[in-house]
C-alpha positions as CSV (number, residue, x, y, z in Angstrom):
1,M,81.6,34.4,-13.0
2,R,81.3,34.1,-16.8
3,G,80.9,30.3,-16.5
4,H,77.6,30.7,-14.7
5,H,76.1,33.0,-17.2
6,V,77.3,30.8,-20.1
7,L,75.9,27.7,-18.5
8,V,72.5,29.3,-17.9
9,A,72.4,30.8,-21.5
10,G,73.3,27.4,-22.9
11,L,70.5,25.7,-21.0
12,L,68.0,28.3,-22.0
13,S,69.0,28.2,-25.6
14,G,68.3,24.5,-25.5
15,C,64.7,25.3,-24.4
16,L,64.0,26.5,-27.9
17,M,62.9,23.3,-29.6
18,L,61.9,22.2,-33.0
19,Q,58.2,21.8,-33.2
20,A,57.5,19.3,-36.0
21,A,54.3,17.9,-37.2
22,P,52.4,15.4,-35.0
23,G,53.7,11.9,-35.2
24,A,57.3,13.0,-35.7
25,A,59.4,11.7,-32.8
26,D,63.1,12.1,-33.1
27,G,65.2,14.0,-30.6
28,A,68.9,14.9,-30.0
29,V,71.1,16.2,-27.2
30,V,74.2,18.1,-28.1
31,I,76.7,19.2,-25.5
32,G,80.0,21.1,-25.4
33,V,81.9,20.5,-22.2
34,P,85.2,22.2,-21.6
35,K,87.8,21.1,-19.0
36,D,86.9,24.0,-16.7
37,V,83.1,24.3,-16.6
38,A,83.2,26.8,-13.7
39,K,85.2,29.1,-16.0
40,D,83.9,28.4,-19.5
41,G,80.4,27.1,-18.8
42,V,78.7,24.4,-20.9
43,A,77.2,24.8,-24.4
44,Q,74.0,22.7,-24.8
45,G,71.2,22.3,-27.2
46,Y,68.4,19.8,-27.8
47,S,65.5,19.2,-30.1
48,V,62.4,17.1,-29.9
49,R,59.7,16.0,-32.3
50,A,61.9,16.3,-35.4
51,K,60.9,14.4,-38.6
52,T,64.3,12.7,-38.8
53,T,67.4,12.0,-36.7
54,E,69.4,14.2,-39.0
55,E,67.0,17.1,-38.5
56,A,67.1,16.6,-34.7
57,N,70.9,16.7,-34.8
58,K,71.0,19.8,-36.9
59,V,68.6,21.8,-34.8
60,A,70.2,20.8,-31.5
61,M,73.6,21.5,-32.9
62,G,72.5,25.0,-33.9
63,Y,71.5,25.8,-30.4
64,C,74.7,24.4,-28.9
65,E,76.8,26.3,-31.4
66,D,75.2,29.7,-30.7
67,V,78.2,31.8,-29.6
68,T,75.9,34.5,-28.3
69,K,74.6,32.0,-25.7
70,S,77.8,30.1,-24.7
71,S,81.6,30.6,-24.6
72,K,83.7,30.0,-27.7
73,V,85.6,27.3,-25.8
74,A,82.4,25.4,-25.0
75,V,80.9,25.9,-28.4
76,A,84.0,24.5,-30.1
77,L,83.3,21.2,-28.3
78,C,79.7,20.8,-29.3
79,K,78.8,17.2,-30.3
80,V,75.8,15.0,-30.5
81,V,75.9,12.9,-27.3
82,K,72.5,11.2,-27.6
83,N,69.7,10.6,-30.1
84,F,66.4,9.5,-28.6
85,R,62.8,8.7,-29.5
86,D,59.7,8.7,-27.2
87,Q,61.6,9.9,-24.2
88,C,61.9,13.1,-22.1
89,V,65.0,15.2,-21.9
90,A,66.0,17.5,-19.0
91,F,68.9,19.7,-18.0
92,A,70.0,20.6,-14.4
93,L,72.5,23.1,-13.0
94,D,73.9,24.7,-9.9
95,P,72.9,28.3,-10.4
96,E,75.8,29.8,-8.3
97,P,78.3,31.7,-10.5
98,G,81.6,29.9,-11.0
99,T,80.5,26.4,-10.0
100,P,80.9,23.3,-12.1
101,G,77.5,21.7,-11.5
102,Y,75.6,20.8,-14.6
103,G,73.8,17.7,-16.0
104,W,71.4,16.3,-18.5
105,G,69.3,13.2,-18.6
106,L,66.7,11.2,-20.5
107,G,63.8,9.3,-19.1
108,A,60.4,7.7,-19.9
109,D,58.7,10.7,-18.4
110,K,59.6,14.2,-17.3
111,A,60.3,13.2,-13.6
112,A,62.7,10.5,-14.7
113,A,64.6,12.8,-17.0
114,E,64.9,15.5,-14.4
115,S,66.1,12.9,-11.8
116,A,68.8,11.7,-14.2
117,A,69.9,15.3,-15.0
118,V,70.1,16.2,-11.3
119,A,72.1,13.0,-10.6
120,M,74.6,14.0,-13.3
121,C,74.8,17.5,-11.8
122,Y,75.5,16.0,-8.4
123,G,78.4,14.1,-9.8
124,N,79.8,17.3,-11.5
125,A,79.1,19.8,-8.7
126,G,81.3,18.5,-5.9
127,V,80.2,17.5,-2.4
128,D,79.6,21.0,-1.2
129,R,77.5,22.1,-4.1
130,R,75.3,19.0,-4.7
131,P,72.3,20.4,-2.8
132,F,72.1,23.3,-5.2
133,C,71.6,21.2,-8.4
134,K,68.1,21.8,-9.8
135,A,66.3,20.8,-12.9
136,Q,66.1,23.9,-15.2
137,A,64.6,22.8,-18.5
138,S,62.8,19.7,-19.8
139,D,60.6,18.5,-22.7
140,C,59.3,15.3,-24.0
141,D,59.4,13.6,-27.5
142,G,56.8,11.5,-29.2
143,T,54.7,9.4,-26.8
144,A,56.8,10.0,-23.7
145,A,54.7,11.2,-20.7
146,K,55.1,14.8,-19.7
């Protein structure tokens, strides 16, 4: 049951983004994925509209490493998995407690990012849980279409 709550908290913590000055357009996705996602959840963080890639990484890592939002097991695995510019980022999950469905994705617009996140969730959820994968959070960087 804890995995579900950790996963949701991790996703929601990633919703808190860096709001930089107009014209800034760097983003980062940071993920911590344990072997047993159903048990330990996933730690996630992202940032958009940062002034530099380094700043984007730092902000996203801060959200991923928040032990009040994710399990210590997931937090210990946090790493930058993608830097991006002028793209949208999205996260998806299967909201049922104790299930492994999660995903993230990037795209030229919000719909494309959400589609990529749901597709990854399908791959992680297992055949019986695929229909429950839903996009949960998304935002766009730079000139990407919302």
